[in-house]
mmCIF file as Biopython writes it, N, C-alpha, C and O atoms, coordinates in Angstrom:
data_model
#
loop_
_atom_site.group_PDB
_atom_site.id
_atom_site.type_symbol
_atom_site.label_atom_id
_atom_site.label_alt_id
_atom_site.label_comp_id
_atom_site.label_asym_id
_atom_site.label_entity_id
_atom_site.label_seq_id
_atom_site.pdbx_PDB_ins_code
_atom_site.Cartn_x
_atom_site.Cartn_y
_atom_site.Cartn_z
_atom_site.occupancy
_atom_site.B_iso_or_equiv
_atom_site.auth_seq_id
_atom_site.auth_asym_id
_atom_site.pdbx_PDB_model_num
ATOM 1   N N  . MET A ? 1  ? 83.900 -75.629 102.262 1.0 0.0 1  A 1 
ATOM 2   C CA . MET A ? 1  ? 82.543 -75.946 102.648 1.0 0.0 1  A 1 
ATOM 3   C C  . MET A ? 1  ? 81.820 -74.451 103.376 1.0 0.0 1  A 1 
ATOM 4   O O  . MET A ? 1  ? 82.209 -73.666 104.240 1.0 0.0 1  A 1 
ATOM 5   N N  . SER A ? 2  ? 80.693 -74.544 102.596 1.0 0.0 2  A 1 
ATOM 6   C CA . SER A ? 2  ? 79.700 -73.281 102.898 1.0 0.0 2  A 1 
ATOM 7   C C  . SER A ? 2  ? 78.782 -73.851 103.756 1.0 0.0 2  A 1 
ATOM 8   O O  . SER A ? 2  ? 78.177 -74.917 103.865 1.0 0.0 2  A 1 
ATOM 9   N N  . HIS A ? 3  ? 78.921 -72.263 104.617 1.0 0.0 3  A 1 
ATOM 10  C CA . HIS A ? 3  ? 77.919 -72.419 105.575 1.0 0.0 3  A 1 
ATOM 11  C C  . HIS A ? 3  ? 76.671 -71.827 105.683 1.0 0.0 3  A 1 
ATOM 12  O O  . HIS A ? 3  ? 76.109 -71.649 106.763 1.0 0.0 3  A 1 
ATOM 13  N N  . GLN A ? 4  ? 76.123 -71.450 104.379 1.0 0.0 4  A 1 
ATOM 14  C CA . GLN A ? 4  ? 74.978 -70.990 103.987 1.0 0.0 4  A 1 
ATOM 15  C C  . GLN A ? 4  ? 73.823 -71.866 104.108 1.0 0.0 4  A 1 
ATOM 16  O O  . GLN A ? 4  ? 73.866 -73.074 103.874 1.0 0.0 4  A 1 
ATOM 17  N N  . LYS A ? 5  ? 72.732 -71.190 104.498 1.0 0.0 5  A 1 
ATOM 18  C CA . LYS A ? 5  ? 71.409 -72.005 104.713 1.0 0.0 5  A 1 
ATOM 19  C C  . LYS A ? 5  ? 71.370 -72.457 103.228 1.0 0.0 5  A 1 
ATOM 20  O O  . LYS A ? 5  ? 71.989 -71.767 102.418 1.0 0.0 5  A 1 
ATOM 21  N N  . PRO A ? 6  ? 70.730 -73.502 102.817 1.0 0.0 6  A 1 
ATOM 22  C CA . PRO A ? 6  ? 69.889 -73.822 101.626 1.0 0.0 6  A 1 
ATOM 23  C C  . PRO A ? 6  ? 68.950 -72.914 101.164 1.0 0.0 6  A 1 
ATOM 24  O O  . PRO A ? 6  ? 68.599 -71.998 101.908 1.0 0.0 6  A 1 
ATOM 25  N N  . ASP A ? 7  ? 68.490 -73.028 100.048 1.0 0.0 7  A 1 
ATOM 26  C CA . ASP A ? 7  ? 67.715 -72.128 99.289  1.0 0.0 7  A 1 
ATOM 27  C C  . ASP A ? 7  ? 66.141 -72.603 100.085 1.0 0.0 7  A 1 
ATOM 28  O O  . ASP A ? 7  ? 65.354 -71.838 100.643 1.0 0.0 7  A 1 
ATOM 29  N N  . TRP A ? 8  ? 66.018 -74.076 99.918  1.0 0.0 8  A 1 
ATOM 30  C CA . TRP A ? 8  ? 64.848 -74.392 100.498 1.0 0.0 8  A 1 
ATOM 31  C C  . TRP A ? 8  ? 64.794 -74.567 101.584 1.0 0.0 8  A 1 
ATOM 32  O O  . TRP A ? 8  ? 64.089 -75.526 101.897 1.0 0.0 8  A 1 
ATOM 33  N N  . LEU A ? 9  ? 65.420 -73.843 102.659 1.0 0.0 9  A 1 
ATOM 34  C CA . LEU A ? 9  ? 65.024 -74.151 104.068 1.0 0.0 9  A 1 
ATOM 35  C C  . LEU A ? 9  ? 64.547 -72.249 104.405 1.0 0.0 9  A 1 
ATOM 36  O O  . LEU A ? 9  ? 65.263 -71.446 105.004 1.0 0.0 9  A 1 
ATOM 37  N N  . THR A ? 10 ? 63.542 -72.043 103.967 1.0 0.0 10 A 1 
ATOM 38  C CA . THR A ? 10 ? 62.492 -70.873 104.222 1.0 0.0 10 A 1 
ATOM 39  C C  . THR A ? 10 ? 62.027 -70.718 105.498 1.0 0.0 10 A 1 
ATOM 40  O O  . THR A ? 10 ? 62.192 -71.745 106.157 1.0 0.0 10 A 1 
ATOM 41  N N  . PRO A ? 11 ? 61.452 -69.726 106.161 1.0 0.0 11 A 1 
ATOM 42  C CA . PRO A ? 11 ? 60.926 -69.417 107.625 1.0 0.0 11 A 1 
ATOM 43  C C  . PRO A ? 11 ? 59.614 -70.392 107.752 1.0 0.0 11 A 1 
ATOM 44  O O  . PRO A ? 11 ? 59.042 -70.843 108.744 1.0 0.0 11 A 1 
ATOM 45  N N  . GLU A ? 12 ? 59.379 -70.530 106.413 1.0 0.0 12 A 1 
ATOM 46  C CA . GLU A ? 12 ? 57.934 -71.382 106.552 1.0 0.0 12 A 1 
ATOM 47  C C  . GLU A ? 12 ? 58.114 -72.568 106.881 1.0 0.0 12 A 1 
ATOM 48  O O  . GLU A ? 12 ? 57.389 -73.218 107.634 1.0 0.0 12 A 1 
ATOM 49  N N  . THR A ? 13 ? 59.570 -73.109 106.076 1.0 0.0 13 A 1 
ATOM 50  C CA . THR A ? 13 ? 59.764 -74.649 106.136 1.0 0.0 13 A 1 
ATOM 51  C C  . THR A ? 13 ? 60.244 -74.560 107.883 1.0 0.0 13 A 1 
ATOM 52  O O  . THR A ? 13 ? 59.518 -75.120 108.704 1.0 0.0 13 A 1 
ATOM 53  N N  . LEU A ? 14 ? 61.301 -73.940 108.269 1.0 0.0 14 A 1 
ATOM 54  C CA . LEU A ? 14 ? 61.627 -73.922 109.617 1.0 0.0 14 A 1 
ATOM 55  C C  . LEU A ? 14 ? 60.575 -74.171 110.133 1.0 0.0 14 A 1 
ATOM 56  O O  . LEU A ? 14 ? 60.478 -75.262 110.696 1.0 0.0 14 A 1 
ATOM 57  N N  . ALA A ? 15 ? 59.151 -73.039 110.125 1.0 0.0 15 A 1 
ATOM 58  C CA . ALA A ? 15 ? 58.101 -73.047 111.055 1.0 0.0 15 A 1 
ATOM 59  C C  . ALA A ? 15 ? 57.782 -74.585 111.228 1.0 0.0 15 A 1 
ATOM 60  O O  . ALA A ? 15 ? 57.852 -75.195 112.295 1.0 0.0 15 A 1 
ATOM 61  N N  . TYR A ? 16 ? 57.429 -75.097 110.035 1.0 0.0 16 A 1 
ATOM 62  C CA . TYR A ? 16 ? 56.874 -76.332 109.722 1.0 0.0 16 A 1 
ATOM 63  C C  . TYR A ? 16 ? 57.720 -77.344 110.454 1.0 0.0 16 A 1 
ATOM 64  O O  . TYR A ? 16 ? 57.155 -78.186 111.152 1.0 0.0 16 A 1 
ATOM 65  N N  . LEU A ? 17 ? 59.246 -77.318 110.328 1.0 0.0 17 A 1 
ATOM 66  C CA . LEU A ? 17 ? 59.765 -78.413 110.835 1.0 0.0 17 A 1 
ATOM 67  C C  . LEU A ? 17 ? 59.989 -78.215 112.488 1.0 0.0 17 A 1 
ATOM 68  O O  . LEU A ? 17 ? 60.499 -79.079 113.201 1.0 0.0 17 A 1 
ATOM 69  N N  . ARG A ? 18 ? 59.551 -77.023 112.916 1.0 0.0 18 A 1 
ATOM 70  C CA . ARG A ? 18 ? 59.462 -76.761 114.494 1.0 0.0 18 A 1 
ATOM 71  C C  . ARG A ? 18 ? 58.165 -77.344 114.865 1.0 0.0 18 A 1 
ATOM 72  O O  . ARG A ? 18 ? 58.116 -78.162 115.783 1.0 0.0 18 A 1 
ATOM 73  N N  . ASP A ? 19 ? 56.991 -76.946 114.150 1.0 0.0 19 A 1 
ATOM 74  C CA . ASP A ? 19 ? 55.966 -78.115 114.405 1.0 0.0 19 A 1 
ATOM 75  C C  . ASP A ? 19 ? 55.737 -79.105 114.707 1.0 0.0 19 A 1 
ATOM 76  O O  . ASP A ? 19 ? 55.260 -79.575 115.740 1.0 0.0 19 A 1 
ATOM 77  N N  . VAL A ? 20 ? 56.215 -79.694 113.406 1.0 0.0 20 A 1 
ATOM 78  C CA . VAL A ? 20 ? 56.726 -81.534 113.445 1.0 0.0 20 A 1 
ATOM 79  C C  . VAL A ? 20 ? 57.363 -81.726 114.598 1.0 0.0 20 A 1 
ATOM 80  O O  . VAL A ? 20 ? 56.773 -82.509 115.343 1.0 0.0 20 A 1 
ATOM 81  N N  . GLU A ? 21 ? 58.498 -81.225 115.065 1.0 0.0 21 A 1 
ATOM 82  C CA . GLU A ? 21 ? 59.285 -81.539 116.449 1.0 0.0 21 A 1 
ATOM 83  C C  . GLU A ? 21 ? 58.535 -81.408 117.531 1.0 0.0 21 A 1 
ATOM 84  O O  . GLU A ? 21 ? 58.737 -82.339 118.311 1.0 0.0 21 A 1 
ATOM 85  N N  . TYR A ? 22 ? 57.594 -80.486 117.982 1.0 0.0 22 A 1 
ATOM 86  C CA . TYR A ? 22 ? 56.812 -79.877 118.475 1.0 0.0 22 A 1 
ATOM 87  C C  . TYR A ? 22 ? 55.853 -80.932 119.055 1.0 0.0 22 A 1 
ATOM 88  O O  . TYR A ? 22 ? 55.631 -81.163 120.244 1.0 0.0 22 A 1 
ATOM 89  N N  . ARG A ? 23 ? 55.340 -81.515 117.983 1.0 0.0 23 A 1 
ATOM 90  C CA . ARG A ? 23 ? 54.373 -82.781 117.600 1.0 0.0 23 A 1 
ATOM 91  C C  . ARG A ? 23 ? 55.030 -83.830 118.181 1.0 0.0 23 A 1 
ATOM 92  O O  . ARG A ? 23 ? 54.410 -84.370 119.097 1.0 0.0 23 A 1 
ATOM 93  N N  . PHE A ? 24 ? 55.963 -84.215 117.947 1.0 0.0 24 A 1 
ATOM 94  C CA . PHE A ? 24 ? 56.563 -85.545 118.103 1.0 0.0 24 A 1 
ATOM 95  C C  . PHE A ? 24 ? 56.852 -85.371 119.699 1.0 0.0 24 A 1 
ATOM 96  O O  . PHE A ? 24 ? 56.473 -86.375 120.301 1.0 0.0 24 A 1 
ATOM 97  N N  . HIS A ? 25 ? 57.403 -84.402 120.533 1.0 0.0 25 A 1 
ATOM 98  C CA . HIS A ? 25 ? 57.715 -84.343 121.970 1.0 0.0 25 A 1 
ATOM 99  C C  . HIS A ? 25 ? 56.365 -84.348 122.838 1.0 0.0 25 A 1 
ATOM 100 O O  . HIS A ? 25 ? 56.350 -84.599 124.043 1.0 0.0 25 A 1 
ATOM 101 N N  . VAL A ? 26 ? 55.042 -83.985 121.940 1.0 0.0 26 A 1 
ATOM 102 C CA . VAL A ? 26 ? 53.897 -84.224 122.651 1.0 0.0 26 A 1 
ATOM 103 C C  . VAL A ? 26 ? 53.733 -85.465 122.781 1.0 0.0 26 A 1 
ATOM 104 O O  . VAL A ? 26 ? 53.539 -85.948 123.897 1.0 0.0 26 A 1 
ATOM 105 N N  . ARG A ? 27 ? 53.780 -86.264 121.600 1.0 0.0 27 A 1 
ATOM 106 C CA . ARG A ? 27 ? 53.574 -87.999 121.579 1.0 0.0 27 A 1 
ATOM 107 C C  . ARG A ? 27 ? 54.594 -88.690 122.499 1.0 0.0 27 A 1 
ATOM 108 O O  . ARG A ? 27 ? 54.192 -89.602 123.221 1.0 0.0 27 A 1 
ATOM 109 N N  . ALA A ? 28 ? 55.828 -88.338 122.522 1.0 0.0 28 A 1 
ATOM 110 C CA . ALA A ? 28 ? 57.016 -88.843 122.957 1.0 0.0 28 A 1 
ATOM 111 C C  . ALA A ? 28 ? 56.693 -88.709 124.482 1.0 0.0 28 A 1 
ATOM 112 O O  . ALA A ? 28 ? 56.586 -89.750 125.130 1.0 0.0 28 A 1 
ATOM 113 N N  . PHE A ? 29 ? 56.538 -87.557 125.071 1.0 0.0 29 A 1 
ATOM 114 C CA . PHE A ? 29 ? 57.223 -87.258 126.396 1.0 0.0 29 A 1 
ATOM 115 C C  . PHE A ? 29 ? 55.872 -86.321 127.167 1.0 0.0 29 A 1 
ATOM 116 O O  . PHE A ? 29 ? 56.049 -85.736 128.235 1.0 0.0 29 A 1 
ATOM 117 N N  . GLY A ? 30 ? 54.548 -86.305 126.433 1.0 0.0 30 A 1 
ATOM 118 C CA . GLY A ? 30 ? 53.423 -85.592 127.155 1.0 0.0 30 A 1 
ATOM 119 C C  . GLY A ? 30 ? 53.554 -84.022 127.239 1.0 0.0 30 A 1 
ATOM 120 O O  . GLY A ? 30 ? 54.621 -83.452 127.466 1.0 0.0 30 A 1 
ATOM 121 N N  . GLU A ? 31 ? 52.504 -83.470 127.058 1.0 0.0 31 A 1 
ATOM 122 C CA . GLU A ? 31 ? 52.145 -82.085 126.892 1.0 0.0 31 A 1 
ATOM 123 C C  . GLU A ? 31 ? 53.007 -81.089 127.386 1.0 0.0 31 A 1 
ATOM 124 O O  . GLU A ? 31 ? 53.445 -80.159 126.709 1.0 0.0 31 A 1 
ATOM 125 N N  . GLU A ? 32 ? 53.299 -81.338 128.836 1.0 0.0 32 A 1 
ATOM 126 C CA . GLU A ? 32 ? 54.161 -80.444 129.707 1.0 0.0 32 A 1 
ATOM 127 C C  . GLU A ? 32 ? 55.545 -80.487 129.571 1.0 0.0 32 A 1 
ATOM 128 O O  . GLU A ? 32 ? 56.312 -79.578 129.889 1.0 0.0 32 A 1 
ATOM 129 N N  . MET A ? 33 ? 55.897 -81.735 129.014 1.0 0.0 33 A 1 
ATOM 130 C CA . MET A ? 33 ? 57.646 -82.052 129.134 1.0 0.0 33 A 1 
ATOM 131 C C  . MET A ? 33 ? 57.479 -80.991 127.737 1.0 0.0 33 A 1 
ATOM 132 O O  . MET A ? 33 ? 58.044 -79.899 127.802 1.0 0.0 33 A 1 
ATOM 133 N N  . ALA A ? 34 ? 56.707 -81.343 126.512 1.0 0.0 34 A 1 
ATOM 134 C CA . ALA A ? 34 ? 56.986 -80.637 125.217 1.0 0.0 34 A 1 
ATOM 135 C C  . ALA A ? 34 ? 57.008 -79.237 125.313 1.0 0.0 34 A 1 
ATOM 136 O O  . ALA A ? 34 ? 57.736 -78.597 124.553 1.0 0.0 34 A 1 
ATOM 137 N N  . ARG A ? 35 ? 56.081 -78.503 126.415 1.0 0.0 35 A 1 
ATOM 138 C CA . ARG A ? 35 ? 56.172 -77.292 126.720 1.0 0.0 35 A 1 
ATOM 139 C C  . ARG A ? 35 ? 57.571 -76.392 127.372 1.0 0.0 35 A 1 
ATOM 140 O O  . ARG A ? 35 ? 57.968 -75.228 127.326 1.0 0.0 35 A 1 
ATOM 141 N N  . VAL A ? 36 ? 58.061 -77.791 128.034 1.0 0.0 36 A 1 
ATOM 142 C CA . VAL A ? 36 ? 59.528 -77.262 129.000 1.0 0.0 36 A 1 
ATOM 143 C C  . VAL A ? 36 ? 60.550 -77.509 127.879 1.0 0.0 36 A 1 
ATOM 144 O O  . VAL A ? 36 ? 61.564 -76.814 127.844 1.0 0.0 36 A 1 
ATOM 145 N N  . ASN A ? 37 ? 60.345 -78.412 127.014 1.0 0.0 37 A 1 
ATOM 146 C CA . ASN A ? 37 ? 61.701 -78.833 126.213 1.0 0.0 37 A 1 
ATOM 147 C C  . ASN A ? 37 ? 61.890 -77.503 125.142 1.0 0.0 37 A 1 
ATOM 148 O O  . ASN A ? 37 ? 63.047 -77.201 124.847 1.0 0.0 37 A 1 
ATOM 149 N N  . PHE A ? 38 ? 60.943 -76.838 124.653 1.0 0.0 38 A 1 
ATOM 150 C CA . PHE A ? 38 ? 60.903 -75.803 123.955 1.0 0.0 38 A 1 
ATOM 151 C C  . PHE A ? 38 ? 61.691 -74.410 124.075 1.0 0.0 38 A 1 
ATOM 152 O O  . PHE A ? 38 ? 62.518 -73.981 123.270 1.0 0.0 38 A 1 
ATOM 153 N N  . PRO A ? 39 ? 61.208 -73.737 125.382 1.0 0.0 39 A 1 
ATOM 154 C CA . PRO A ? 39 ? 61.723 -72.465 125.517 1.0 0.0 39 A 1 
ATOM 155 C C  . PRO A ? 39 ? 63.055 -72.362 125.624 1.0 0.0 39 A 1 
ATOM 156 O O  . PRO A ? 39 ? 63.736 -73.376 125.775 1.0 0.0 39 A 1 
ATOM 157 N N  . PRO A ? 40 ? 63.605 -71.131 125.561 1.0 0.0 40 A 1 
ATOM 158 C CA . PRO A ? 40 ? 65.305 -71.187 125.613 1.0 0.0 40 A 1 
ATOM 159 C C  . PRO A ? 40 ? 65.622 -72.022 127.004 1.0 0.0 40 A 1 
ATOM 160 O O  . PRO A ? 40 ? 64.880 -72.527 127.847 1.0 0.0 40 A 1 
ATOM 161 N N  . LEU A ? 41 ? 66.856 -71.954 126.885 1.0 0.0 41 A 1 
ATOM 162 C CA . LEU A ? 41 ? 67.589 -73.026 128.154 1.0 0.0 41 A 1 
ATOM 163 C C  . LEU A ? 41 ? 67.311 -72.226 129.737 1.0 0.0 41 A 1 
ATOM 164 O O  . LEU A ? 41 ? 66.995 -72.862 130.742 1.0 0.0 41 A 1 
ATOM 165 N N  . GLU A ? 42 ? 67.518 -70.602 129.703 1.0 0.0 42 A 1 
ATOM 166 C CA . GLU A ? 42 ? 67.150 -69.955 130.999 1.0 0.0 42 A 1 
ATOM 167 C C  . GLU A ? 42 ? 65.813 -70.372 131.422 1.0 0.0 42 A 1 
ATOM 168 O O  . GLU A ? 42 ? 65.712 -70.860 132.547 1.0 0.0 42 A 1 
ATOM 169 N N  . GLN A ? 43 ? 64.458 -70.216 130.466 1.0 0.0 43 A 1 
ATOM 170 C CA . GLN A ? 43 ? 63.379 -70.233 131.045 1.0 0.0 43 A 1 
ATOM 171 C C  . GLN A ? 43 ? 63.077 -71.493 131.194 1.0 0.0 43 A 1 
ATOM 172 O O  . GLN A ? 43 ? 62.086 -71.649 131.908 1.0 0.0 43 A 1 
ATOM 173 N N  . ARG A ? 44 ? 63.714 -72.790 130.656 1.0 0.0 44 A 1 
ATOM 174 C CA . ARG A ? 44 ? 63.283 -73.769 131.002 1.0 0.0 44 A 1 
ATOM 175 C C  . ARG A ? 44 ? 64.137 -74.390 132.879 1.0 0.0 44 A 1 
ATOM 176 O O  . ARG A ? 44 ? 63.774 -75.148 133.778 1.0 0.0 44 A 1 
ATOM 177 N N  . LYS A ? 45 ? 65.136 -73.668 132.666 1.0 0.0 45 A 1 
ATOM 178 C CA . LYS A ? 45 ? 65.666 -73.713 134.069 1.0 0.0 45 A 1 
ATOM 179 C C  . LYS A ? 45 ? 64.759 -73.012 135.208 1.0 0.0 45 A 1 
ATOM 180 O O  . LYS A ? 45 ? 64.563 -73.488 136.326 1.0 0.0 45 A 1 
ATOM 181 N N  . GLN A ? 46 ? 64.364 -72.081 134.834 1.0 0.0 46 A 1 
ATOM 182 C CA . GLN A ? 46 ? 63.800 -71.346 135.796 1.0 0.0 46 A 1 
ATOM 183 C C  . GLN A ? 46 ? 62.213 -72.042 136.157 1.0 0.0 46 A 1 
ATOM 184 O O  . GLN A ? 46 ? 61.642 -71.753 137.208 1.0 0.0 46 A 1 
ATOM 185 N N  . TYR A ? 47 ? 61.684 -72.863 135.272 1.0 0.0 47 A 1 
ATOM 186 C CA . TYR A ? 47 ? 60.472 -73.267 134.955 1.0 0.0 47 A 1 
ATOM 187 C C  . TYR A ? 47 ? 60.986 -74.524 136.198 1.0 0.0 47 A 1 
ATOM 188 O O  . TYR A ? 47 ? 60.540 -74.538 137.345 1.0 0.0 47 A 1 
ATOM 189 N N  . LEU A ? 48 ? 61.941 -75.461 135.684 1.0 0.0 48 A 1 
ATOM 190 C CA . LEU A ? 48 ? 62.096 -76.650 136.534 1.0 0.0 48 A 1 
ATOM 191 C C  . LEU A ? 48 ? 62.876 -75.800 138.049 1.0 0.0 48 A 1 
ATOM 192 O O  . LEU A ? 48 ? 62.889 -76.655 138.936 1.0 0.0 48 A 1 
ATOM 193 N N  . TYR A ? 49 ? 63.255 -74.977 138.379 1.0 0.0 49 A 1 
ATOM 194 C CA . TYR A ? 49 ? 63.633 -74.515 139.776 1.0 0.0 49 A 1 
ATOM 195 C C  . TYR A ? 49 ? 62.061 -74.362 140.393 1.0 0.0 49 A 1 
ATOM 196 O O  . TYR A ? 49 ? 61.774 -75.013 141.398 1.0 0.0 49 A 1 
ATOM 197 N N  . GLU A ? 50 ? 60.911 -73.356 139.670 1.0 0.0 50 A 1 
ATOM 198 C CA . GLU A ? 50 ? 59.692 -73.539 140.293 1.0 0.0 50 A 1 
ATOM 199 C C  . GLU A ? 50 ? 59.126 -74.613 140.471 1.0 0.0 50 A 1 
ATOM 200 O O  . GLU A ? 50 ? 58.173 -74.637 141.250 1.0 0.0 50 A 1 
ATOM 201 N N  . ILE A ? 51 ? 59.527 -75.752 139.835 1.0 0.0 51 A 1 
ATOM 202 C CA . ILE A ? 51 ? 58.435 -76.993 139.971 1.0 0.0 51 A 1 
ATOM 203 C C  . ILE A ? 51 ? 59.084 -77.630 141.210 1.0 0.0 51 A 1 
ATOM 204 O O  . ILE A ? 51 ? 58.409 -78.141 142.104 1.0 0.0 51 A 1 
ATOM 205 N N  . LEU A ? 52 ? 60.615 -77.569 141.223 1.0 0.0 52 A 1 
ATOM 206 C CA . LEU A ? 52 ? 61.630 -78.222 142.648 1.0 0.0 52 A 1 
ATOM 207 C C  . LEU A ? 52 ? 60.851 -77.256 143.878 1.0 0.0 52 A 1 
ATOM 208 O O  . LEU A ? 52 ? 60.324 -77.762 144.869 1.0 0.0 52 A 1 
ATOM 209 N N  . ASP A ? 53 ? 60.884 -76.006 143.646 1.0 0.0 53 A 1 
ATOM 210 C CA . ASP A ? 53 ? 60.283 -74.839 145.035 1.0 0.0 53 A 1 
ATOM 211 C C  . ASP A ? 53 ? 59.125 -75.744 145.348 1.0 0.0 53 A 1 
ATOM 212 O O  . ASP A ? 53 ? 59.123 -76.322 146.435 1.0 0.0 53 A 1 
ATOM 213 N N  . HIS A ? 54 ? 57.916 -75.961 144.304 1.0 0.0 54 A 1 
ATOM 214 C CA . HIS A ? 54 ? 56.611 -76.407 144.902 1.0 0.0 54 A 1 
ATOM 215 C C  . HIS A ? 54 ? 57.015 -77.754 145.291 1.0 0.0 54 A 1 
ATOM 216 O O  . HIS A ? 54 ? 56.543 -78.192 146.341 1.0 0.0 54 A 1 
ATOM 217 N N  . ALA A ? 55 ? 57.666 -78.347 144.738 1.0 0.0 55 A 1 
ATOM 218 C CA . ALA A ? 55 ? 57.359 -79.859 145.408 1.0 0.0 55 A 1 
ATOM 219 C C  . ALA A ? 55 ? 58.294 -79.778 146.913 1.0 0.0 55 A 1 
ATOM 220 O O  . ALA A ? 55 ? 58.263 -80.715 147.712 1.0 0.0 55 A 1 
ATOM 221 N N  . ARG A ? 56 ? 58.926 -78.811 147.101 1.0 0.0 56 A 1 
ATOM 222 C CA . ARG A ? 56 ? 59.543 -78.744 148.672 1.0 0.0 56 A 1 
ATOM 223 C C  . ARG A ? 56 ? 58.575 -78.387 149.226 1.0 0.0 56 A 1 
ATOM 224 O O  . ARG A ? 56 ? 58.368 -78.912 150.320 1.0 0.0 56 A 1 
ATOM 225 N N  . CYS A ? 57 ? 57.627 -77.409 148.747 1.0 0.0 57 A 1 
ATOM 226 C CA . CYS A ? 57 ? 56.923 -76.660 149.621 1.0 0.0 57 A 1 
ATOM 227 C C  . CYS A ? 57 ? 56.082 -77.835 150.191 1.0 0.0 57 A 1 
ATOM 228 O O  . CYS A ? 57 ? 55.901 -78.040 151.392 1.0 0.0 57 A 1 
ATOM 229 N N  . LYS A ? 58 ? 55.583 -78.595 149.145 1.0 0.0 58 A 1 
ATOM 230 C CA . LYS A ? 58 ? 54.335 -80.053 149.611 1.0 0.0 58 A 1 
ATOM 231 C C  . LYS A ? 58 ? 55.158 -80.860 150.505 1.0 0.0 58 A 1 
ATOM 232 O O  . LYS A ? 58 ? 54.691 -81.866 151.040 1.0 0.0 58 A 1 
ATOM 233 N N  . GLU A ? 59 ? 56.490 -80.432 150.716 1.0 0.0 59 A 1 
ATOM 234 C CA . GLU A ? 59 ? 57.111 -81.774 151.860 1.0 0.0 59 A 1 
ATOM 235 C C  . GLU A ? 59 ? 57.382 -82.871 150.716 1.0 0.0 59 A 1 
ATOM 236 O O  . GLU A ? 59 ? 57.395 -84.006 151.192 1.0 0.0 59 A 1 
ATOM 237 N N  . VAL A ? 60 ? 57.559 -82.832 149.599 1.0 0.0 60 A 1 
ATOM 238 C CA . VAL A ? 60 ? 57.976 -84.175 148.797 1.0 0.0 60 A 1 
ATOM 239 C C  . VAL A ? 60 ? 59.099 -84.257 149.350 1.0 0.0 60 A 1 
ATOM 240 O O  . VAL A ? 60 ? 59.797 -83.276 149.607 1.0 0.0 60 A 1 
ATOM 241 N N  . LYS A ? 61 ? 59.532 -85.946 149.703 1.0 0.0 61 A 1 
ATOM 242 C CA . LYS A ? 61 ? 60.774 -86.589 149.719 1.0 0.0 61 A 1 
ATOM 243 C C  . LYS A ? 61 ? 61.634 -86.323 148.456 1.0 0.0 61 A 1 
ATOM 244 O O  . LYS A ? 61 ? 61.014 -86.168 147.404 1.0 0.0 61 A 1 
ATOM 245 N N  . SER A ? 62 ? 62.780 -86.262 148.438 1.0 0.0 62 A 1 
ATOM 246 C CA . SER A ? 62 ? 63.958 -86.346 147.950 1.0 0.0 62 A 1 
ATOM 247 C C  . SER A ? 62 ? 65.293 -86.963 147.962 1.0 0.0 62 A 1 
ATOM 248 O O  . SER A ? 62 ? 66.335 -86.735 147.348 1.0 0.0 62 A 1 
ATOM 249 N N  . ASP A ? 63 ? 64.835 -88.053 149.102 1.0 0.0 63 A 1 
ATOM 250 C CA . ASP A ? 63 ? 66.282 -88.625 149.755 1.0 0.0 63 A 1 
ATOM 251 C C  . ASP A ? 63 ? 66.517 -89.451 148.875 1.0 0.0 63 A 1 
ATOM 252 O O  . ASP A ? 63 ? 67.704 -89.749 148.744 1.0 0.0 63 A 1 
ATOM 253 N N  . ARG A ? 64 ? 65.690 -90.000 148.122 1.0 0.0 64 A 1 
ATOM 254 C CA . ARG A ? 64 ? 65.971 -91.424 147.293 1.0 0.0 64 A 1 
ATOM 255 C C  . ARG A ? 64 ? 65.825 -90.789 145.742 1.0 0.0 64 A 1 
ATOM 256 O O  . ARG A ? 64 ? 65.196 -89.740 145.603 1.0 0.0 64 A 1 
ATOM 257 N N  . PRO A ? 65 ? 66.451 -91.487 144.539 1.0 0.0 65 A 1 
ATOM 258 C CA . PRO A ? 65 ? 66.523 -90.977 143.222 1.0 0.0 65 A 1 
ATOM 259 C C  . PRO A ? 65 ? 65.126 -91.658 142.796 1.0 0.0 65 A 1 
ATOM 260 O O  . PRO A ? 65 ? 64.500 -92.528 143.401 1.0 0.0 65 A 1 
ATOM 261 N N  . ALA A ? 66 ? 64.868 -91.129 141.797 1.0 0.0 66 A 1 
ATOM 262 C CA . ALA A ? 66 ? 63.767 -90.891 141.307 1.0 0.0 66 A 1 
ATOM 263 C C  . ALA A ? 66 ? 63.796 -92.291 140.465 1.0 0.0 66 A 1 
ATOM 264 O O  . ALA A ? 66 ? 64.798 -92.475 139.774 1.0 0.0 66 A 1 
ATOM 265 N N  . ARG A ? 67 ? 62.704 -93.366 140.466 1.0 0.0 67 A 1 
ATOM 266 C CA . ARG A ? 67 ? 62.733 -94.266 139.397 1.0 0.0 67 A 1 
ATOM 267 C C  . ARG A ? 67 ? 61.668 -94.336 138.119 1.0 0.0 67 A 1 
ATOM 268 O O  . ARG A ? 67 ? 61.488 -95.373 137.482 1.0 0.0 67 A 1 
ATOM 269 N N  . GLY A ? 68 ? 61.132 -93.348 137.897 1.0 0.0 68 A 1 
ATOM 270 C CA . GLY A ? 68 ? 59.912 -93.326 136.809 1.0 0.0 68 A 1 
ATOM 271 C C  . GLY A ? 68 ? 59.033 -93.514 137.454 1.0 0.0 68 A 1 
ATOM 272 O O  . GLY A ? 68 ? 58.933 -93.740 138.659 1.0 0.0 68 A 1 
ATOM 273 N N  . VAL A ? 69 ? 58.185 -93.410 136.510 1.0 0.0 69 A 1 
ATOM 274 C CA . VAL A ? 69 ? 56.511 -93.882 136.628 1.0 0.0 69 A 1 
ATOM 275 C C  . VAL A ? 69 ? 56.323 -95.352 136.499 1.0 0.0 69 A 1 
ATOM 276 O O  . VAL A ? 69 ? 55.477 -95.799 137.273 1.0 0.0 69 A 1 
ATOM 277 N N  . THR A ? 70 ? 56.764 -96.013 135.900 1.0 0.0 70 A 1 
ATOM 278 C CA . THR A ? 70 ? 56.705 -97.272 135.522 1.0 0.0 70 A 1 
ATOM 279 C C  . THR A ? 70 ? 57.339 -98.055 136.564 1.0 0.0 70 A 1 
ATOM 280 O O  . THR A ? 70 ? 56.726 -99.086 136.838 1.0 0.0 70 A 1 
ATOM 281 N N  . SER A ? 71 ? 58.278 -97.866 137.143 1.0 0.0 71 A 1 
ATOM 282 C CA . SER A ? 71 ? 59.299 -98.656 137.763 1.0 0.0 71 A 1 
ATOM 283 C C  . SER A ? 71 ? 58.807 -99.080 139.200 1.0 0.0 71 A 1 
ATOM 284 O O  . SER A ? 71 ? 59.528 -99.770 139.921 1.0 0.0 71 A 1 
#
């Protein structure tokens, strides 16, 4: 089994696929979550830590599990 990329998988094709994936995330999860889903893992973690710190700063209660927006 060859691990080489196929000839049709050019940088332009990869950019197009990445754009399609991003647009899907925007539709499915919203613009902010789409932005969070795409940076490298360490940047995503840092962003989430900042959001948690901000919530604690604003005294958001976290004693119960999140139930979601529609529950």
